[in-house]
C-alpha positions in Angstrom: -3.3 -3.1 -7.2 -4.2 -1.9 -3.8 -5.3 1.7 -3.4 -3.0 2.5 -0.4 0.3 4.2 -1.1 3.3 1.9 -0.9 5.3 1.9 2.4 7.9 4.7 2.4 11.6 3.7 2.2 14.8 4.4 0.3 13.4 1.4 -1.6 9.7 1.7 -1.2 7.5 -1.3 -0.3 5.8 -3.3 -3.0 2.1 -2.9 -3.7 -0.2 -5.8 -3.1 -2.7 -7.0 -5.6 -6.4 -7.3 -5.2 -8.5 -10.1 -6.7 -12.3 -10.2 -6.5 -14.4 -13.3 -7.4 -18.1 -13.4 -8.1 -19.6 -16.7 -7.0 -21.9 -18.3 -9.6 -22.6 -21.2 -7.2 -22.2 -21.9 -3.5 -18.4 -22.3 -2.9 -16.3 -23.4 0.0 -13.2 -21.4 1.0 -10.3 -22.8 2.9 -7.2 -20.8 3.8 -4.2 -20.9 6.0 -3.0 -17.4 5.3 -1.1 -15.3 7.9 -0.5 -11.7 8.8 -4.0 -10.4 8.2 -3.6 -8.1 11.3 0.2 -8.0 11.4 1.5 -5.8 8.6 4.9 -6.6 6.9 7.5 -4.6 8.8 9.7 -2.0 7.3 13.4 -2.2 7.9 16.2 0.2 8.6 13.9 3.3 8.7 11.4 2.1 6.1 7.6 2.2 6.9 5.4 -0.8 7.5 3.4 -2.3 4.6 -0.3 -3.0 4.7 -1.9 -6.3 6.0 -3.8 -8.6 3.7 -7.4 -9.5 4.1 -10.4 -11.6 2.9 -13.6 -9.6 2.5 -17.0 -11.0 1.7 -19.2 -8.6 -0.3 -16.9 -5.6 -0.2 -18.5 -2.2 -0.4 -21.9 -3.4 0.5 -24.0 -3.3 3.8 -23.2 -7.1 4.1 -19.5 -6.5 4.0 -17.7 -8.9 6.3 -13.9 -9.3 7.0 -13.1 -13.0 7.3 -10.4 -14.6 9.4 -7.2 -15.4 7.6 -7.4 -19.1 8.6 -10.7 -20.6 7.6 -11.9 -24.1 6.9 -15.0 -24.8 4.8 -16.3 -21.2 4.9 -19.3 -21.0 2.6 -19.4 -18.2 0.1 -22.9 -18.2 -1.3 -24.0 -17.9 -5.0 -24.2 -14.2 -5.9 -21.7 -13.1 -3.2 -18.3 -11.6 -3.9 -15.0 -12.5 -2.2 -12.2 -9.9 -2.3 -8.7 -11.0 -1.5 -6.2 -8.2 -0.7 -2.6 -9.3 -0.7 -0.2 -7.6 1.7 1.9 -4.8 0.6 5.6 -5.0 1.4 7.4 -2.8 4.0 9.9 -0.1 2.9 13.6 -0.5 3.3 15.9 2.3 4.4 15.4 6.0 5.1 12.8 7.4 2.7 14.7 10.8 2.6 17.5 8.9 0.8 15.2 7.7 -2.1 16.2 9.1 -5.4 14.0 12.2 -6.0 13.3 11.1 -9.6 12.1 7.7 -8.4 9.7 9.6 -6.0 8.5 11.8 -8.9 8.0 8.7 -11.0 5.8 7.3 -8.2 3.8 10.5 -8.3 3.4 10.3 -12.1 2.3 6.7 -11.7 -0.2 7.8 -9.0 1.3 5.5 -6.4 1.9 8.7 -4.3 0.3 12.1 -4.0 2.5 15.2 -4.2 1.8 15.7 -0.5 3.0 12.2 0.3 6.1 12.8 -1.7 6.8 15.9 0.4 5.8 14.5 3.8 7.3 11.0 3.5 10.3 11.5 1.2 11.1 15.2 1.4 10.6 15.7 -2.3 8.7 18.8 -3.4 6.8 18.2 -6.7 5.7 21.3 -8.6 2.2 20.2 -9.6 2.0 22.9 -12.3 4.8 21.4 -14.3 5.0 17.9 -12.6 8.7 18.3 -12.0 10.9 18.3 -8.9 11.4 21.6 -7.3 15.1 20.9 -6.6 15.7 24.0 -4.4 12.7 23.3 -2.2 13.6 19.6 -2.0 17.1 20.3 -0.9 15.9 22.8 1.7 13.3 20.3 3.1 15.7 17.4 3.2 18.5 19.6 4.8 16.1 20.9 7.4 15.3 17.4 8.5 18.9 16.4 8.9 19.6 19.6 10.9 16.8 18.9 13.4 
């Protein structure tokens, strides 16, 4: 799974997968992928997702982001190729997401408590890992009033 948090929304965006291959011999890569630089759009108030990418030798000084459309790109023996699939955009106003669903995303480490507060208006008490219902109601009400 990607490290980035999912796109905010009443129904949050999906989380893209990551696959890394270690090449045991010289290999040719061909791809006709799209949207490497154009992230999946959110709808009706939801946030945009994250673009996909092809990365040669991720996390090394030789790291190189490849174009999404390539023909006969050589990946050499001993190199790694990381393919990061796009993450979907969110759908609907994030402040309408069920607070328990937001808390579940915090428990599952898809979101931080700060992201829950900022993006969804849900206040998570990090001492008990529960929803602070009064603070959540106040935060969500303040946004509607402004």
